[in-house]
C-alpha positions in Angstrom: 0.0 0.0 0.0 2.9 2.3 0.6 3.8 2.9 -3.1 0.1 3.6 -3.8 0.0 6.2 -1.0 3.2 7.8 -2.3 1.8 7.9 -5.8 -1.5 9.3 -4.6 0.3 12.0 -2.6 2.4 12.9 -5.6 -0.7 13.2 -7.8 -2.4 15.5 -5.2 0.7 17.7 -4.9 1.0 18.0 -8.7 -2.7 18.9 -9.0 -2.3 21.5 -6.2 0.7 23.0 -7.9 -1.0 23.2 -11.2 -4.1 24.9 -9.6 -1.8 27.4 -7.9 0.1 28.1 -11.1 -3.2 28.7 -12.9 -4.4 31.0 -10.2 -1.1 32.9 -10.2 -1.2 33.3 -14.0 -4.8 34.6 -13.7 -3.7 37.1 -11.1 -0.8 38.3 -13.3 -3.2 38.8 -16.2 -5.8 40.6 -14.1 -6.3 44.3 -14.8 -4.5 46.5 -12.3 -5.7 49.6 -10.5 -4.5 53.1 -11.4 -2.3 53.0 -8.3 -0.7 49.7 -9.2 -0.1 50.8 -12.7 1.6 54.0 -11.6 3.7 52.3 -8.9 5.0 49.7 -11.4 5.9 52.3 -14.0 9.0 54.4 -14.4 7.1 57.1 -16.4 3.5 58.3 -16.1 2.5 61.1 -18.4 -0.4 62.5 -20.3 0.9 62.6 -23.9 -0.4 63.2 -27.4 0.7 61.0 -30.3 3.1 62.9 -32.7 4.7 60.3 -35.0 4.8 56.6 -35.7 7.6 54.6 -37.4 6.5 50.9 -37.3 7.4 47.9 -39.3 4.3 46.1 -40.5 3.5 42.5 -41.6 0.1 41.9 -43.1 -0.9 45.4 -41.8 0.0 44.4 -38.2 2.8 46.3 -36.4 5.6 44.1 -35.3 8.1 46.6 -34.1 9.3 50.2 -34.1 8.8 53.5 -32.3 6.1 56.0 -31.4 6.8 59.6 -30.5 4.7 61.6 -28.1 4.5 65.2 -27.0 4.2 65.3 -23.2 1.3 67.4 -22.0 1.4 66.7 -18.3 4.2 64.8 -16.5 3.0 62.8 -13.5 6.1 60.6 -12.9 9.3 61.3 -14.8 13.0 60.8 -14.0 13.8 64.3 -15.3 12.2 67.1 -17.2 11.1 66.1 -20.7 8.8 67.5 -23.4 8.9 64.5 -25.8 9.2 60.8 -25.3 9.8 57.8 -27.6 8.1 54.5 -26.9 9.8 51.4 -28.4 8.1 48.1 -29.1 9.2 44.9 -30.7 7.4 41.7 -31.6 3.8 40.6 -30.8 2.8 40.0 -27.2 -0.4 39.5 -25.3 -0.4 43.1 -24.2 1.7 44.8 -26.8 2.1 48.6 -26.8 1.3 49.8 -30.3 -0.7 52.8 -31.3 -2.7 54.0 -34.3 -3.1 57.5 -35.8 -6.6 59.1 -35.5 -7.8 58.9 -39.1 -10.4 61.5 -40.0 -9.5 63.9 -37.2 -7.4 67.1 -37.3 -5.6 66.1 -34.2 -3.9 62.9 -32.9 -5.2 60.9 -29.9 -4.1 61.5 -26.3 -3.1 58.8 -23.8 -2.2 58.4 -20.2 1.1 56.5 -20.7 2.5 54.0 -18.2 6.1 53.2 -19.3 9.1 51.2 -18.0 12.7 51.8 -18.9 14.6 48.8 -20.1 18.2 47.8 -19.7 19.1 49.7 -22.9 17.6 52.9 -21.6 14.6 52.8 -24.0 11.1 53.3 -22.8 8.6 50.5 -23.4 5.0 50.0 -22.4 4.2 48.6 -19.0 3.2 45.0 -19.8 0.4 45.2 -17.3 -1.1 48.1 -19.2 0.7 50.8 -21.1 -1.9 53.3 -22.2 -5.4 54.6 -21.1 -7.4 56.6 -23.7 -7.9 60.2 -22.7 -10.5 62.1 -24.6 -11.6 65.8 -24.6 -15.1 67.1 -23.8 -17.1 69.7 -25.6 -16.0 72.2 -23.0 -12.3 71.3 -23.4 -11.7 69.1 -20.3 -9.5 66.0 -20.3 -11.3 62.8 -19.3 -10.0 59.2 -18.8 -12.5 57.3 -20.9 -14.5 54.5 -19.4 -14.5 51.6 -19.9 -10.8 50.7 -20.4 -9.9 47.1 -21.1 -6.7 47.0 -19.0 -8.0 49.0 -16.0 -9.5 47.8 -12.7 -11.4 50.4 -10.6 -12.2 49.9 -7.0 -15.3 51.4 -5.3 -13.7 54.9 -5.0 -12.8 54.9 -8.6 -16.2 53.8 -9.8 -17.8 56.6 -7.7 -15.7 59.1 -9.7 -17.2 58.1 -13.1 -19.4 60.7 -14.6 -21.2 61.4 -17.9 -19.7 63.7 -20.5 -20.1 64.8 -24.1 -16.9 63.7 -25.8 -15.4 65.2 -29.0 -12.3 64.4 -31.1 -10.2 61.2 -31.4 -11.1 58.4 -29.0 -14.7 59.5 -28.6 -16.2 56.8 -30.9 -16.1 53.1 -31.5 -16.7 51.8 -35.0 -19.6 49.3 -35.4 -18.2 48.0 -38.7 -18.6 44.2 -38.6 -20.3 44.3 -35.2 -23.5 42.2 -34.6 -26.7 43.9 -33.5 -26.6 41.9 -30.3 -23.1 43.1 -29.4 -24.1 46.7 -30.2 -27.1 46.5 -27.9 -24.9 44.9 -25.2 -22.4 47.8 -25.4 -25.2 50.4 -25.4 -26.7 48.9 -22.3 -23.6 48.0 -20.3 -21.5 51.1 -21.0 -24.2 53.7 -21.6 -23.0 54.3 -25.1 -24.9 56.4 -27.7 -25.6 55.1 -31.1 -24.5 56.9 -34.3 -24.9 56.0 -37.9 -22.0 53.5 -38.1 -20.4 54.0 -34.6 -21.1 54.1 -30.9 -20.2 57.1 -28.8 -18.6 56.8 -25.4 -20.3 58.9 -22.7 -18.6 58.0 -19.4 -15.2 58.6 -17.8 -13.3 60.2 -15.0 -12.1 63.7 -15.3 -8.2 63.8 -15.3 -8.1 65.9 -12.1 -10.3 63.3 -10.4 -8.2 60.4 -11.8 -4.9 61.7 -10.5 -5.5 60.8 -6.8 -6.4 57.3 -7.8 -2.7 56.9 -9.0 -1.5 57.2 -5.4 1.7 58.5 -4.0 5.0 59.1 -5.8 3.7 61.5 -8.5 5.2 65.0 -9.2 3.5 67.6 -7.1 0.9 69.6 -9.0 2.8 72.9 -8.7 5.8 71.3 -10.6 3.7 70.1 -13.5 3.7 72.0 -16.7 0.6 71.8 -18.9 0.8 72.4 -22.6 -2.2 73.3 -24.7 
């Protein structure tokens, strides 16, 4: 009986380790809170896309650089007005960007970046960018929902309704089923346009800042650019 008990114990231990590994992998892939994203990043800035230089394969980016103009620095190693974000390969949470086709301005993002061993800035693999859109009265708002963002009760309480304009305000419904469209309208309070849905909810940037916790540049040292 002893060999059987040993085998049974080994099977149970293996099963427990497999379950633990699966739970850990799930946790690692779980969306982080704003405070966790900021704490795990070397750079946190509000920035506007300026230029892309990507290599594409079958119209999919596989490497290259994106340049941004920094509008508000929240966490930076030194004063900077412009930053280059480098990416290479295809990953589960790659940090590639797209130009805003059909708009006279490029999109804005709250960037969460890490500095690699070569001194280049890359996207935080836990979540590198949150869409920031402008309102019809020229306020910056972190759009909600965001795929790679987890909000606690305090964060959810800060969500409000806005009238968004400019890049990032719409989602194309091209190829979307009627069922999916209705789900998005219901779940995220989106408004329906001719061939797009319009976001209506978010957190004003000044209200989002406290959610990122400590370690940010004091507000009197920040420089806002138009």
